[in-house]
Each structure stands twice: as structure tokens, then as C-alpha cells.
C-alpha positions as CSV (number, residue, x, y, z in Angstrom):
1,M,4.4,15.8,14.2
2,T,7.7,15.8,12.3
3,T,9.0,12.5,11.1
4,P,11.9,11.8,8.7
5,F,10.6,11.3,5.1
6,E,10.3,7.7,4.1
7,L,10.4,6.2,0.6
8,G,8.9,2.8,0.1
9,L,7.8,0.2,-2.5
10,D,4.4,-1.5,-2.9
11,T,3.5,-4.6,-4.9
12,F,0.5,-6.9,-5.4
13,G,2.7,-9.7,-6.5
14,D,1.7,-9.3,-10.2
15,R,2.4,-12.4,-12.2
16,T,5.2,-11.4,-14.6
17,L,6.2,-12.5,-18.0
18,G,8.8,-15.3,-17.9
19,K,11.5,-15.9,-20.5
20,D,9.1,-18.1,-22.5
21,G,6.6,-15.2,-22.8
22,A,4.0,-16.8,-20.5
23,L,2.9,-15.6,-17.1
24,V,5.0,-17.2,-14.3
25,P,3.2,-19.4,-11.9
26,H,1.8,-17.9,-8.7
27,A,4.5,-19.7,-6.6
28,Q,7.3,-18.1,-8.7
29,A,5.8,-14.7,-8.4
30,L,5.7,-15.0,-4.6
31,R,9.4,-16.1,-4.5
32,D,10.2,-13.1,-6.8
33,V,8.5,-10.7,-4.4
34,V,10.7,-11.9,-1.5
35,E,13.8,-11.3,-3.6
36,Q,12.5,-7.8,-4.5
37,A,12.0,-7.0,-0.9
38,V,15.5,-8.3,0.0
39,L,17.0,-6.0,-2.7
40,A,15.0,-3.0,-1.3
41,D,16.3,-3.7,2.2
42,R,19.9,-3.9,0.9
43,L,19.5,-0.6,-0.9
44,G,18.3,1.1,2.2
45,L,14.7,1.8,1.3
46,D,12.3,2.5,4.2
47,F,9.2,0.3,3.6
48,F,8.1,-2.7,1.6
49,G,4.3,-3.3,1.2
50,V,2.4,-6.3,-0.3
51,G,-1.2,-6.0,-1.2
52,E,-3.9,-8.6,-0.6
53,H,-5.9,-9.9,-3.6
54,H,-7.8,-13.0,-4.6
55,R,-7.4,-13.0,-8.3
56,E,-5.6,-15.0,-11.0
57,D,-3.4,-12.0,-12.0
58,F,-2.0,-11.3,-8.5
59,A,-0.1,-13.8,-6.4
60,V,-0.4,-12.4,-2.9
61,S,-3.5,-13.5,-1.0
62,A,-1.9,-13.8,2.4
63,P,0.3,-10.8,2.9
64,E,1.5,-11.7,6.4
65,V,2.9,-15.0,5.3
66,V,4.9,-13.2,2.6
67,L,6.0,-10.6,5.1
68,A,7.2,-13.2,7.5
69,A,9.4,-14.8,4.8
70,I,10.8,-11.3,4.0
71,A,11.4,-10.6,7.7
72,A,13.6,-13.7,7.9
73,R,15.9,-12.4,5.1
74,T,16.0,-8.6,5.9
75,T,17.3,-6.5,8.7
76,R,16.0,-3.0,8.7
77,I,13.2,-2.3,6.2
78,K,9.7,-1.8,7.5
79,L,7.2,-4.4,6.3
80,G,3.5,-4.0,5.8
81,S,0.4,-4.6,3.8
82,A,-0.8,-2.5,0.8
83,V,-3.7,-3.1,1.8
84,T,-5.2,-5.6,4.1
85,I,-8.9,-6.0,3.2
86,L,-10.4,-5.7,6.7
87,S,-14.0,-5.8,5.5
88,T,-13.7,-9.6,4.7
89,D,-11.3,-10.6,7.4
90,D,-11.4,-11.0,11.2
91,P,-10.0,-8.0,13.0
92,I,-8.6,-10.1,15.8
93,R,-6.8,-12.5,13.4
94,V,-5.5,-9.5,11.4
95,F,-4.0,-8.1,14.6
96,Q,-2.5,-11.4,15.7
97,R,-0.9,-12.1,12.3
98,F,0.7,-8.6,12.2
99,S,1.8,-8.7,15.8
100,T,3.4,-12.0,14.9
101,V,5.2,-10.4,12.0
102,A,6.2,-7.6,14.3
103,A,7.8,-10.2,16.7
104,L,9.6,-12.0,13.9
105,S,11.0,-8.8,12.4
106,N,12.0,-7.2,15.7
107,G,9.3,-4.5,15.5
108,R,9.3,-3.7,11.8
109,A,5.7,-4.6,11.0
110,E,2.9,-2.2,10.0
111,V,-0.6,-2.7,8.7
112,I,-2.5,-0.6,6.1
113,L,-6.2,-1.3,6.4
114,G,-8.7,-0.8,3.7
115,R,-11.9,-1.8,2.1
116,G,-10.2,-2.9,-1.1
117,S,-10.9,-1.8,-4.7
118,F,-11.7,-5.4,-5.7
119,I,-14.7,-7.3,-4.3
120,E,-13.8,-11.0,-5.0
121,S,-13.1,-11.6,-1.3
122,F,-16.8,-11.0,-0.3
123,A,-18.1,-14.0,-2.2
124,L,-15.0,-16.0,-1.4
125,F,-15.5,-15.6,2.3
126,G,-19.3,-15.7,2.4
127,L,-19.9,-12.0,3.2
128,D,-22.7,-9.8,1.9
129,L,-21.4,-7.1,-0.5
130,R,-24.5,-5.0,0.4
131,A,-22.9,-4.6,3.9
132,Y,-19.7,-3.1,2.2
133,E,-19.7,0.1,4.4
134,T,-20.9,-1.3,7.7
135,L,-18.6,-4.2,7.6
136,F,-15.6,-2.0,7.3
137,E,-16.8,0.5,9.9
138,E,-17.6,-2.2,12.5
139,K,-14.4,-4.2,11.9
140,L,-12.2,-1.1,12.1
141,E,-13.8,-0.2,15.4
142,L,-13.0,-3.7,16.8
143,F,-9.5,-3.6,15.4
144,A,-8.9,-0.3,17.1
145,A,-10.0,-1.8,20.4
146,V,-7.8,-4.9,20.0
147,R,-4.8,-2.8,19.0
148,E,-4.9,-1.0,22.3
149,Q,-3.7,-4.3,23.9
150,K,-6.2,-4.0,26.8
151,P,-9.2,-6.1,27.8
152,V,-11.9,-5.8,25.0
153,E,-15.6,-5.5,25.5
154,W,-17.3,-4.9,22.2
155,E,-20.7,-5.5,20.5
156,G,-21.7,-5.0,16.8
157,Q,-24.2,-6.4,14.3
158,H,-22.0,-8.6,12.1
159,R,-20.5,-10.9,14.8
160,P,-21.4,-12.0,18.3
161,P,-20.4,-9.7,21.2
162,L,-16.9,-10.0,22.5
163,K,-15.6,-9.8,26.1
164,T,-12.0,-10.9,26.5
165,G,-8.7,-10.0,27.9
166,R,-6.0,-8.5,25.7
167,V,-5.4,-10.3,22.4
168,V,-2.1,-12.1,22.2
169,P,0.6,-12.0,21.1
170,P,1.0,-8.4,22.0
171,V,3.3,-6.0,20.1
172,E,6.5,-6.0,22.0
173,H,7.1,-2.3,22.1
174,G,4.3,0.3,21.8
175,L,1.3,-0.1,19.5
176,L,1.2,-1.7,16.0
177,P,1.7,1.2,13.5
178,T,-1.6,1.3,11.6
179,W,-2.7,3.2,8.5
180,V,-6.0,3.5,6.7
181,G,-5.9,3.4,2.9
182,V,-8.2,6.0,1.4
183,G,-9.1,6.3,-2.3
184,G,-10.7,9.7,-2.1
185,T,-13.8,9.7,0.2
186,P,-14.0,12.4,2.9
187,E,-15.8,9.9,5.2
188,S,-12.8,7.6,5.1
189,V,-10.4,10.4,6.0
190,V,-12.5,11.4,9.0
191,R,-12.8,7.8,10.1
192,A,-9.0,7.4,10.1
193,A,-8.6,10.5,12.2
194,R,-11.2,9.4,14.7
195,Y,-9.3,6.3,15.5
196,G,-5.9,8.0,15.4
197,F,-4.6,6.0,12.5
198,N,-2.2,7.3,9.9
199,L,-3.6,8.2,6.5
200,M,-2.4,6.5,3.2
201,L,-3.8,8.2,0.1
202,A,-4.1,5.8,-2.9
203,I,-3.6,8.0,-6.0
204,I,-4.1,6.1,-9.2
205,G,-5.4,8.8,-11.5
206,G,-5.6,12.5,-11.9
207,E,-3.5,15.3,-10.3
208,P,-2.1,14.4,-6.9
209,K,-2.6,18.0,-5.7
210,R,-6.4,17.4,-5.9
211,F,-6.0,15.4,-2.7
212,G,-5.0,18.5,-0.9
213,P,-8.5,19.2,0.6
214,L,-8.5,15.6,2.0
215,V,-5.2,16.4,3.8
216,Q,-6.6,19.5,5.2
217,L,-9.7,17.6,6.3
218,Y,-7.6,15.0,8.0
219,E,-5.6,17.6,9.9
220,E,-8.8,19.4,11.0
221,A,-10.4,16.1,12.1
222,L,-7.3,15.1,14.1
223,K,-7.6,18.4,16.0
224,K,-11.3,17.9,16.5
225,F,-10.8,14.4,18.0
226,G,-7.9,15.6,20.2
227,K,-5.3,13.6,18.3
228,P,-1.7,14.6,17.5
229,M,-0.7,15.3,14.0
230,L,0.0,11.9,12.3
231,P,1.9,10.7,9.2
232,I,0.3,11.1,5.8
233,G,1.5,8.9,2.9
234,V,0.8,8.3,-0.8
235,H,0.7,5.1,-2.7
236,A,0.9,5.6,-6.5
237,P,2.0,3.5,-9.5
238,G,5.2,4.1,-11.5
239,H,8.4,2.7,-12.9
240,V,12.0,4.0,-13.1
241,A,14.5,3.4,-15.9
242,K,17.6,5.2,-17.1
243,T,15.7,7.6,-19.3
244,D,12.2,9.0,-19.4
245,A,11.6,7.4,-22.8
246,Q,12.8,4.0,-21.7
247,A,10.7,4.0,-18.5
248,R,7.6,4.9,-20.4
249,D,8.1,2.4,-23.2
250,E,8.8,-0.4,-20.7
251,L,5.7,0.4,-18.6
252,W,3.2,1.3,-21.3
253,P,2.4,-2.2,-22.7
254,H,1.9,-3.7,-19.3
255,F,-0.1,-0.7,-18.0
256,F,-2.3,-0.9,-21.1
257,E,-2.9,-4.6,-20.7
258,Q,-3.7,-4.4,-17.0
259,R,-6.0,-1.3,-17.2
260,T,-7.8,-2.8,-20.3
261,R,-8.4,-6.1,-18.5
262,I,-9.6,-4.6,-15.3
263,G,-11.5,-1.9,-17.1
264,A,-13.5,-4.5,-19.0
265,E,-14.7,-5.8,-15.6
266,R,-15.7,-2.3,-14.4
267,G,-17.0,-0.8,-17.6
268,W,-14.0,1.4,-18.4
269,G,-12.7,1.9,-21.9
270,P,-9.0,1.0,-22.7
271,P,-6.5,3.7,-22.0
272,S,-4.9,5.5,-24.9
273,R,-1.2,6.3,-25.1
274,A,-2.0,10.0,-24.9
275,Q,-3.8,9.4,-21.6
276,F,-0.9,7.4,-20.3
277,D,1.6,10.1,-21.3
278,A,-0.6,12.8,-19.6
279,E,-0.7,10.8,-16.4
280,A,3.1,10.3,-16.7
281,G,3.6,14.0,-17.0
282,P,4.5,16.5,-14.3
283,D,0.9,16.7,-12.9
284,G,-0.3,13.1,-13.4
285,A,-0.6,10.2,-11.1
286,I,1.9,7.9,-12.7
287,F,5.5,8.3,-11.4
288,V,7.4,7.0,-14.4
289,G,10.7,8.2,-15.9
290,S,14.4,8.7,-15.2
291,P,15.6,8.8,-11.6
292,Q,15.6,12.6,-11.7
293,T,12.2,12.9,-13.2
294,V,10.6,10.5,-10.6
295,A,12.5,12.1,-7.7
296,D,11.4,15.6,-8.7
297,K,7.7,14.5,-9.0
298,I,7.8,12.7,-5.6
299,V,9.3,15.8,-4.0
300,R,6.6,18.1,-5.5
301,T,3.9,15.7,-4.3
302,A,5.4,15.4,-0.9
303,K,5.5,19.2,-0.4
304,V,2.0,19.8,-1.7
305,L,0.4,17.0,0.4
306,K,2.6,17.3,3.5
307,L,3.7,13.7,3.2
308,S,5.8,11.7,5.6
309,R,6.0,8.7,3.2
310,F,5.7,8.0,-0.5
311,D,5.2,4.3,-1.6
312,L,5.8,3.7,-5.3
313,K,3.8,0.8,-6.6
314,Y,6.6,-0.5,-8.8
315,A,4.9,-3.6,-10.1
316,N,2.2,-2.8,-12.6
317,G,1.0,-5.7,-14.8
318,A,3.2,-8.4,-16.3
319,M,6.5,-6.4,-16.6
320,P,9.4,-9.0,-16.6
321,V,11.1,-9.4,-13.3
322,E,14.4,-8.2,-14.7
323,Q,12.9,-4.8,-15.4
324,L,11.4,-4.7,-12.0
325,M,14.7,-5.4,-10.3
326,A,16.5,-2.8,-12.4
327,G,13.9,-0.3,-11.5
328,I,14.3,-1.1,-7.8
329,E,18.1,-0.6,-8.1
330,L,17.6,2.8,-9.6
331,I,15.0,3.8,-6.9
332,G,17.4,2.8,-4.1
333,N,20.6,4.1,-5.6
334,E,19.4,7.3,-7.4
335,V,15.8,8.3,-6.6
336,A,16.0,7.9,-2.8
337,P,19.1,10.0,-2.3
338,R,17.7,12.8,-4.4
339,V,14.4,12.8,-2.6
340,R,15.9,12.6,0.9
341,E,18.3,15.5,0.1
342,A,15.4,17.7,-1.2
343,L,13.2,16.9,1.8
344,A,15.8,16.8,4.6
């Protein structure tokens, strides 16, 4: 399946540093995300994704509400999640919310489903973390049935059996574009292929080319299940400024603070500047630098992994909103044209 290459942006609605040096309130961070999406639309970028989290450091807990606000102020950019934590949500309600965004945006909505790398939502919504795997598998199966927009007859272990007509509102034209976010497990890749969902690889560390075997596995699984070749995307962190040095120096303190804070929760040590610089290099997972540097790295990754889309997670920690907006300007005006020309 050949599709035009798409370049998108992802954010979790990180709370940024205000002019007073303090973190902005969640409400302001949400309003800022809408403005960033409006800018991305104006610049002609292809996709804008907002991730779901339930933590003090991120503002977006209800992606579809944010996407609906963005839909009202944009005209062409595709809108989706990055990701929706299906394990702790109701598949029917997820479908209904995104089909609603699809209607409000005239068909621009997509959903990226995942298990999530944070686990706060399990306790928050009263779900057993010990069922981490089975909850996702079961809910993905139900979502796939609902997405077909036909009568649903389904039974599982985590909710009562369901027998109903098609779930409304339906998507107006075709099926809701659906991706599965994968962090690196072969089982998740095969699962995405089994349901005929697009594959989104979350690359946050190491060499992107190490995901090559997962791409091959996905293609083989699609053939096995009798599915057509489907789009493959990458989500990875980064930042663009006028020069490599400026981009790295702007990103590093916020990258360090965020990775150190989250690492303390997970038993990681704080990152060193040398580690950061290695990840920012030609073979690392952080796409940071001048427009030419970042464009070249995206092109290399796209070719190695046979990508249809690359989504840059442009917000990483508490970087001031002015730097985020400047980065988006450079991505739209300078990175995107270079990437599209190279991959045309």
C-alpha cells in the first residue's frame, strides 16, 4: 500500500514554564495546545496528536475534548490521540467520542490505541493492574467489532456480554482510521496486524533501526491474516531550532528534568548530557537540531522502517511555549518541505 508521506506533531500537553518561572496552570496548558495545533494546521502539517495522561505534569486527560476544540479552529490537519489508553476506558465510548470528533472535523479524526506507559489510570478508574494484558486484548477486540459499524455480539471476562445494533454515531465515510501504539513487543505488533490496524512505533530510546525486525514481523503478519499492507508510523521526541547547538541547549534542561523525575518513579538513574547527546546524534532516538539535521534524520528513519508517517513529539517537559511555537514554525516551514521532497 503506497500512501503519501505524512509529517505530524504529538504532545501530551506538558505544563510549560511561564514568564514568572513557574509551571502554567493546567487550563493554560490546554489553551496553549489548541493554539499550537492551529499553527500546525496553518503551516500545512499533516497530523496533530494529543496523548492521554492522568498526572500533574501533563494537562491532557480527555484528548477528544481537546481535539473537538481544535477541530472547530482548523480546516485540514488530521486529528488524533497519542495515545488513548484503551485498557482503562470503555471501547464503545472511545469509538463514540472519536466518531463525534470525526463528524465535527469533517472526517479528520483518527485514534491511536495503546496500553499506556503510565499506570495511574488503573487505580483512578478502579481497574486491576494485574489484568494489564487481558484488559487491553479484550477491549481491543470489542473496539474492532464496534468499529466495523455493524451489529455487535460479543462476550468477554471483564464486562457483561454485549448484543446490540451498530454503535452510533457512525463515521460518516468509511471506517475510523485506527492505529495501535507499540513500544517494542512482538505480540503487540502481531495483534495490530490481526485486527488490520495501522502500526505506530513509539521510539523513545536507542537506534530507530532496531525496530526494523518489528516492521518485518508486521508485514509478515498482515500477509498471514490476509490483510493489505497498512501504514507504519513512528512517534519520537525532539525539538527544532535554528542551529543544532541552540536546539540541544534549549531541550536539554527540560529533557533532563522530565527524565529524572519520571525515572525516580521507575528506578532509572538521571540521564547524563553525554547520553542525551548520543541520543541526539545521527543514530539516536531524539530528533533534535537544525531543520536540516532533523529532516535528514527523519528521512533516514522513514526509509529504514518503511514509514508512511513520522510524528515528532515536540513538547518534552516544561520548555517555554515561545520555544515550542518557534519550533513548530521551523518544522512547518523548513523541515516538512525537505522531508517531503526527499521522500516524494
